[in-house]
C-alpha positions in Angstrom: -127.7 -23.8 55.4 -125.8 -25.7 52.7 -127.5 -27.1 49.7 -126.4 -30.6 48.6 -124.2 -30.7 45.5 -125.5 -32.6 42.4 -123.9 -35.9 41.8 -121.1 -35.7 39.2 -120.7 -38.4 36.5 -117.4 -40.1 36.7 -115.2 -39.2 33.8 -114.8 -42.9 32.7 -118.6 -43.3 32.3 -118.9 -40.6 29.7 -117.6 -42.6 26.8 -119.9 -45.4 27.5 -122.9 -43.1 27.6 -121.9 -41.4 24.3 -121.3 -44.7 22.6 -124.6 -46.0 23.6 -126.3 -42.8 22.2 -124.5 -43.1 18.9 -125.3 -46.7 18.6 -129.0 -46.0 19.2 -129.1 -43.4 16.5 -127.4 -45.7 14.0 -129.7 -48.5 14.8 -132.7 -46.4 14.3 -131.3 -45.2 10.9 -130.6 -48.7 9.8 -134.1 -49.9 10.7 -135.8 -47.6 8.3 -137.2 -49.1 5.0 -135.1 -48.3 1.9 -136.9 -46.3 -0.8 -137.9 -48.4 -4.0 -136.5 -47.0 -7.2 -138.5 -47.8 -10.4 -136.3 -48.3 -13.5 -137.1 -46.1 -16.4 -138.9 -47.8 -19.3 -136.8 -48.9 -22.3 -137.4 -46.9 -25.5 -138.2 -49.2 -28.4 -139.4 -49.1 -32.0 -142.2 -51.3 -33.2 -143.7 -52.7 -36.4 -147.1 -54.3 -37.0 -147.2 -57.9 -38.1 -148.4 -58.0 -41.7 -149.8 -60.7 -44.0 -147.4 -61.9 -46.7 -147.0 -64.8 -49.1 -146.9 -68.3 -47.6 -144.3 -69.4 -50.1 -140.9 -67.9 -50.8 -140.3 -66.0 -54.1 -139.0 -68.0 -57.0 -135.4 -67.0 -58.0 -133.3 -68.2 -60.9 -130.5 -67.2 -63.3 -131.7 -65.9 -66.7 -130.2 -64.9 -70.0 -131.4 -62.1 -72.2 -132.2 -63.0 -75.8 -133.9 -61.2 -78.8 -137.7 -62.1 -78.9 -137.6 -63.1 -82.5 -134.5 -65.1 -82.4 -133.9 -67.9 -85.0 -131.2 -70.5 -84.9 -130.3 -71.3 -88.5 -128.7 -74.6 -89.7 -128.2 -76.6 -92.9 -130.7 -79.4 -93.7 -127.8 -81.7 -94.7 -124.2 -82.1 -93.4 -121.1 -81.2 -95.2 -118.2 -78.9 -95.6 -118.9 -75.2 -95.0 -117.7 -73.4 -98.1 -118.6 -69.8 -97.2 -120.1 -67.8 -94.3 -120.9 -64.3 -95.6 -121.7 -62.4 -92.3 -120.1 -61.8 -88.9 -121.7 -61.2 -85.6 -123.4 -57.8 -85.4 -124.0 -57.5 -89.2 -127.4 -56.3 -90.3 -129.0 -58.6 -92.8 -132.1 -58.3 -95.2 -134.6 -60.9 -95.9 -133.5 -63.4 -98.5 -129.8 -62.4 -98.2 -127.3 -65.3 -98.5 -125.7 -66.0 -95.1 -123.8 -69.3 -95.5 -123.2 -72.0 -98.2 -122.0 -75.6 -98.2 -119.6 -77.1 -100.6 -121.9 -78.4 -103.4 -119.5 -80.9 -105.0 -120.9 -83.9 -103.2 -124.4 -82.6 -103.2 -124.3 -82.0 -107.0 -123.2 -85.5 -107.5 -126.0 -86.9 -105.4 -128.5 -84.9 -107.4 -127.1 -86.1 -110.7 -127.2 -89.7 -109.5 -130.7 -89.4 -108.3 -131.8 -87.8 -111.6 -130.3 -90.6 -113.6 -131.9 -93.3 -111.5 -135.3 -91.5 -111.9 -134.9 -91.2 -115.6 -134.0 -95.0 -115.9 -137.0 -95.9 -113.8 -139.2 -93.9 -116.1 -137.8 -95.7 -119.2 -138.2 -99.1 -117.5 -141.8 -98.2 -116.8 -142.5 -97.1 -120.3 -141.0 -100.3 -121.7 -142.9 -102.4 -119.2 -146.3 -100.7 -120.2 -145.5 -101.6 -123.8 -144.8 -105.2 -122.9 -147.9 -105.5 -120.8 -149.9 -104.2 -123.6 -148.5 -107.0 -125.8 -149.3 -109.4 -122.9 -145.6 -110.2 -122.5 -145.4 -109.4 -118.8 -148.0 -109.9 -116.1 -149.8 -107.0 -114.3 -147.8 -107.6 -111.1 -144.5 -107.0 -112.9 -145.9 -103.7 -114.3 -147.0 -102.6 -110.8 -143.6 -103.2 -109.6 -142.1 -101.0 -112.4 -144.5 -98.2 -111.5 -143.6 -98.4 -107.8 -139.8 -98.3 -108.7 -140.4 -95.2 -110.8 -142.4 -93.5 -108.0 -139.7 -94.2 -105.5 -136.9 -93.0 -107.8 -138.9 -89.7 -108.5 -139.4 -89.2 -104.7 -135.7 -89.7 -104.0 -134.7 -87.3 -106.7 -137.0 -84.6 -105.3 -135.6 -85.2 -101.8 -132.0 -84.8 -103.0 -133.0 -81.6 -104.9 -134.6 -80.3 -101.8 -131.5 -81.0 -99.8 -129.4 -79.2 -102.5 -131.6 -76.2 -102.1 -131.1 -76.2 -98.3 -127.3 -76.4 -98.7 -127.4 -72.6 -98.3 -128.8 -70.4 -95.6 -130.7 -67.3 -96.4 -132.0 -64.6 -93.9 -135.6 -65.4 -93.0 -136.2 -61.7 -92.4 -134.6 -58.4 -91.6 -132.5 -58.5 -88.5 -129.0 -58.8 -86.9 -126.6 -61.6 -86.7 -126.4 -62.3 -83.0 -124.0 -65.3 -83.0 -121.8 -67.0 -85.5 -121.0 -70.5 -84.3 -119.2 -72.1 -87.2 -116.2 -71.0 -89.4 -115.5 -71.7 -93.0 -114.0 -75.1 -94.0 -115.5 -76.7 -90.9 -117.6 -79.9 -91.3 -121.1 -79.6 -89.9 -123.8 -82.1 -89.2 -127.4 -81.9 -90.3 -129.3 -79.5 -88.1 -126.1 -78.1 -86.4 -126.7 -74.4 -85.6 -124.5 -72.2 -87.7 -125.9 -68.7 -87.1 -128.3 -67.1 -84.7 -130.3 -64.1 -86.2 -132.7 -61.9 -84.3 -134.7 -58.8 -84.8 -133.6 -56.2 -82.2 -136.6 -54.0 -82.8 -138.9 -56.8 -81.7 -137.7 -56.5 -78.2 -136.0 -58.8 -75.7 -137.0 -61.6 -73.4 -135.3 -63.3 -70.4 -135.2 -67.1 -70.5 -134.7 -69.2 -67.4 -135.8 -72.6 -66.0 -137.5 -73.7 -62.8 -138.1 -76.9 -61.0 -141.4 -78.8 -61.0 -142.6 -77.5 -57.7 -142.1 -74.0 -58.9 -143.5 -74.2 -62.4 -147.0 -75.0 -61.1 -147.0 -71.5 -59.4 -146.2 -69.6 -62.6 -148.8 -68.3 -65.1 -148.7 -66.2 -68.2 -148.9 -62.6 -67.3 -147.1 -63.0 -64.0 -144.7 -60.0 -63.1 -141.0 -60.7 -63.0 -138.1 -58.7 -61.6 -134.9 -58.8 -63.5 -131.5 -57.6 -62.3 -128.7 -57.7 -64.8 -124.9 -57.7 -64.1 -124.5 -55.2 -66.9 -126.7 -52.7 -65.2 -126.0 -53.0 -61.5 -128.4 -51.5 -59.1 -131.2 -51.4 -61.5 -134.4 -53.5 -61.7 -136.1 -54.3 -65.0 -139.7 -55.3 -65.2 -140.8 -58.3 -67.2 -143.9 -60.3 -67.9 -144.2 -64.1 -68.3 -145.1 -64.9 -71.9 -144.3 -68.6 -72.2 -144.5 -71.5 -69.7 -143.3 -74.9 -70.8 -145.7 -77.7 -70.4 -142.9 -80.3 -70.4 -139.4 -80.5 -68.8 -136.2 -80.3 -70.7 -135.0 -84.0 -70.8 -131.5 -82.9 -70.4 -131.9 -80.9 -67.1 -135.3 -81.9 -65.8 -136.2 -78.2 -65.5 -139.1 -76.3 -67.2 -138.1 -73.4 -69.5 -139.8 -70.0 -68.9 -139.7 -66.9 -71.1 -140.6 -63.3 -70.0 -140.8 -60.2 -72.1 -138.5 -57.5 -70.7 -139.1 -53.8 -70.6 -135.7 -52.2 -71.3 -136.8 -49.0 -69.6 -134.6 -46.9 -72.0 -131.5 -49.1 -71.4 -129.6 -50.9 -74.1 -130.0 -54.7 -73.9 -128.1 -57.3 -76.1 -128.5 -61.0 -76.3 -126.4 -63.0 -73.9 -126.6 -60.7 -70.9 -126.9 -62.7 -67.7 -128.9 -61.8 -64.6 -131.1 -62.9 -61.8 -134.9 -63.2 -62.0 -137.4 -63.1 -59.2 -141.1 -64.0 -59.3 -143.2 -63.0 -56.3 -146.1 -65.2 -55.3 -149.5 -64.2 -56.8 -152.3 -62.4 -54.9 -154.4 -65.6 -54.8 -151.9 -67.6 -52.9 -152.2 -68.3 -49.2 -150.5 -66.0 -46.6 -148.5 -66.1 -43.4 -147.6 -63.4 -40.9 -144.5 -61.5 -41.8 -142.2 -59.4 -39.5 -139.1 -57.4 -40.3 -135.7 -59.2 -39.9 -134.7 -56.9 -37.2 -137.6 -58.1 -35.0 -136.3 -61.7 -34.7 -133.9 -62.7 -31.9 -132.3 -65.9 -30.7 -132.8 -67.7 -34.0 -131.8 -71.4 -34.1 -132.9 -73.5 -37.0 -136.6 -73.0 -37.6 -137.1 -71.6 -34.1 -136.7 -68.0 -32.9 -138.3 -65.4 -30.7 -139.7 -61.8 -30.8 -140.8 -59.3 -28.2 -144.4 -58.1 -28.4 -145.5 -54.8 -27.0 -148.5 -55.4 -24.6 -149.6 -52.0 -23.4 -146.4 -50.7 -21.9 -144.8 -54.0 -21.2 -142.5 -56.2 -23.5 -143.5 -59.9 -23.7 -141.2 -62.5 -25.2 -142.9 -64.8 -27.7 -141.3 -67.9 -29.3 -142.1 -68.3 -33.0 -141.6 -70.9 -35.7 -139.9 -69.6 -38.9 -141.3 -70.6 -42.3 -138.7 -69.0 -44.5 -136.6 -65.8 -44.7 -136.6 -63.2 -47.6 -134.3 -60.2 -48.1 -136.4 -58.0 -45.8 -138.8 -60.1 -43.8 -139.3 -63.4 -41.9 -142.4 -65.5 -42.6 -143.7 -67.0 -39.4 -145.4 -70.4 -39.5 -146.6 -70.3 -35.9 -146.5 -68.0 -32.9 -147.8 -64.7 -34.3 -151.0 -63.2 -35.7 -151.4 -60.3 -38.2 -151.9 -57.0 -36.4 -149.7 -57.7 -33.3 -146.9 -55.2 -32.6 -143.3 -56.5 -32.5 -140.2 -54.6 -31.3 -137.8 -53.9 -34.1 -135.3 -51.7 -32.3 -134.2 -52.3 -28.7 -135.1 -55.9 -28.5 -131.5 -57.2 -27.5 -131.8 -55.1 -24.3 -135.2 -56.4 -23.1 -136.3 -59.2 -20.7 -139.8 -60.6 -20.5 -141.9 -58.2 -18.6 -139.8 -55.1 -19.0 -141.5 -51.8 -19.2 -141.1 -50.1 -22.5 -142.0 -46.9 -24.2 -142.6 -46.8 -28.0 -140.6 -44.1 -29.8 -140.8 -43.1 -33.5 
């Protein structure tokens, strides 16, 4: 008995069958859901928003001067006959420093003396005539007035003659010599500047009206001098002007400087900085590195909210050398990103690193 043979697949049908099998496998593979990959959090550094002054610090250019500095001049004008000292000379109290030519002054003294003597003679003669009832009382009073005026003029000329020379008001050093011999000077024109170096030094500067109202005696001042780069000298406000300089419209300020062992001399130039006092209002402050996308008075920062970065727009009040004062948008105590902010988008996961 013969068994029936199994049916054989036609050779041309095999490729179709294999192709269908492969296609089914590929279709099943493609229909699977792709695995979700969570990006790693961005490492950032943060800083806490702190309270700082609501007004920017006051800055100005200042000049160092001896604290007991005196500007010496002649009471009258004339030709300078002699200047006995030079800059840097040490002087003693009462020492002759400068002298005017006395020729014209001596002539004025002689003339005033003669007029005073004549007025005294006229008065004596008038009193005699009045006693003899030759002249009236009114004429006698006029003679008395003329004699008094002549005496006063004589004393004034003698006073000017005494002030035709300049003497040292105390022990000190000649800081500046502003006039040379044989020059004509006007009354009150500064000839010499003398100061006591052992009395210490001050820094003098001037500020505007909106700044002077914020300055009080005793306020601390930072001074940076070109002669001592990289160093900061401490100073204390000792004088605050109550009126503006008519020539500049600014208010002069003077502060006593602590030399901190350094040699100071009059005329050194530097920058002064006064920080606002503790009683002034405050604003939130953030480091400069925290601010991004600044444009005018508007900018932005990234806050750290748990493990997520949140972009926050802010309004800038002013900028100092290290911080940004924020008028609106932040509160003290919040944490802002200071390193890594340029790589963040709102809502990104972050991890805080030291």
